[in-house]
C-alpha positions as CSV (number, residue, x, y, z in Angstrom):
1,M,143.8,201.3,0.9
2,M,143.0,201.3,-2.7
3,K,142.9,204.8,-4.1
4,K,140.9,205.9,-7.1
5,I,143.6,207.8,-9.7
6,Y,142.9,210.0,-12.6
7,V,145.6,210.0,-15.3
8,D,145.6,212.3,-17.9
9,I,147.0,211.5,-21.6
10,D,148.5,214.1,-23.4
11,G,151.3,215.5,-22.1
12,T,151.4,212.8,-19.2
13,I,152.1,209.4,-20.4
14,C,152.5,210.2,-24.4
15,N,154.1,213.4,-26.3
16,T,151.6,214.7,-28.8
17,A,152.2,217.3,-31.4
18,E,149.3,219.9,-32.1
19,G,146.5,217.7,-31.3
20,R,147.4,214.9,-33.8
21,Y,146.8,212.2,-31.6
22,E,147.1,209.4,-34.6
23,T,151.1,210.1,-34.3
24,A,151.2,210.5,-30.2
25,S,154.2,208.8,-28.8
26,P,154.4,207.1,-25.6
27,I,156.8,208.3,-22.8
28,P,157.8,204.1,-21.3
29,E,159.1,205.6,-17.7
30,H,155.5,207.5,-17.3
31,I,153.3,204.8,-18.3
32,E,155.7,202.5,-15.9
33,K,154.4,204.8,-13.0
34,I,151.1,204.0,-13.7
35,N,151.3,201.0,-13.8
36,N,153.1,200.2,-11.1
37,M,150.3,202.0,-9.0
38,Y,147.9,199.9,-10.7
39,K,149.5,196.8,-9.6
40,A,149.7,198.2,-6.0
41,G,145.9,197.7,-6.2
42,N,145.1,201.4,-7.2
43,Y,141.9,201.9,-9.5
44,I,143.3,203.7,-12.6
45,V,141.7,206.1,-14.8
46,Y,142.6,207.4,-17.9
47,Y,140.8,210.6,-18.9
48,T,140.9,213.0,-21.7
49,A,139.8,216.0,-23.9
50,R,140.4,214.4,-27.0
51,G,137.8,215.2,-29.4
52,Q,135.8,217.4,-26.9
53,R,136.2,220.7,-28.8
54,S,136.1,219.3,-32.5
55,G,133.2,216.7,-31.9
56,N,135.6,214.0,-33.2
57,D,135.5,210.7,-31.7
58,Y,138.7,209.3,-30.3
59,Y,137.7,206.6,-28.1
60,V,138.9,203.6,-30.0
61,L,142.3,205.2,-31.6
62,T,143.0,206.1,-27.7
63,L,142.0,202.6,-26.0
64,M,143.6,201.0,-29.3
65,Q,146.7,203.3,-27.9
66,L,146.9,202.3,-24.2
67,H,146.3,198.9,-24.9
68,K,149.5,198.7,-27.6
69,W,151.6,201.1,-25.4
70,G,151.1,198.4,-22.2
71,C,148.7,200.5,-20.2
72,K,147.4,199.3,-17.3
73,F,143.9,200.7,-16.3
74,H,139.9,200.3,-15.9
75,E,138.2,202.8,-17.6
76,L,138.9,205.4,-20.1
77,R,136.8,208.7,-19.9
78,M,136.9,210.7,-22.9
79,A,134.7,213.6,-20.6
80,K,137.7,215.5,-19.1
81,P,137.3,219.3,-18.4
82,D,137.9,221.7,-20.8
83,Y,140.5,224.4,-18.8
84,D,143.7,226.2,-18.8
85,L,144.6,225.8,-15.1
86,M,143.4,223.4,-12.8
87,I,144.0,224.4,-8.9
88,C,143.3,221.5,-6.6
89,D,144.9,219.9,-3.4
90,K,145.1,216.9,-5.0
91,T,146.7,217.5,-8.1
92,K,150.0,216.1,-8.9
93,R,152.1,216.0,-11.8
94,I,153.7,212.8,-13.3
95,E,157.4,213.9,-12.1
96,E,156.1,214.5,-8.8
97,I,155.0,210.8,-8.5
């Protein structure tokens, strides 16, 4: 059964220092985990809050990074909710996958 899987970007598949998205560095083993879920037939949506507070548009930069890093996905959404803690029965950290 195909699952729809939302994956955060910063701090999950890459390291980003102090909001400097241009210098984000990929975490290959985390990207590989997500790519394996894609290859297994799941629908992958990367999502991020990049630019939500500042109003800057990071869509093109983020899309280019995902492609450069070899990320396999179906959608990129720039509309992650702004929160400090998410409590959800379906939430997992990348290390738990």
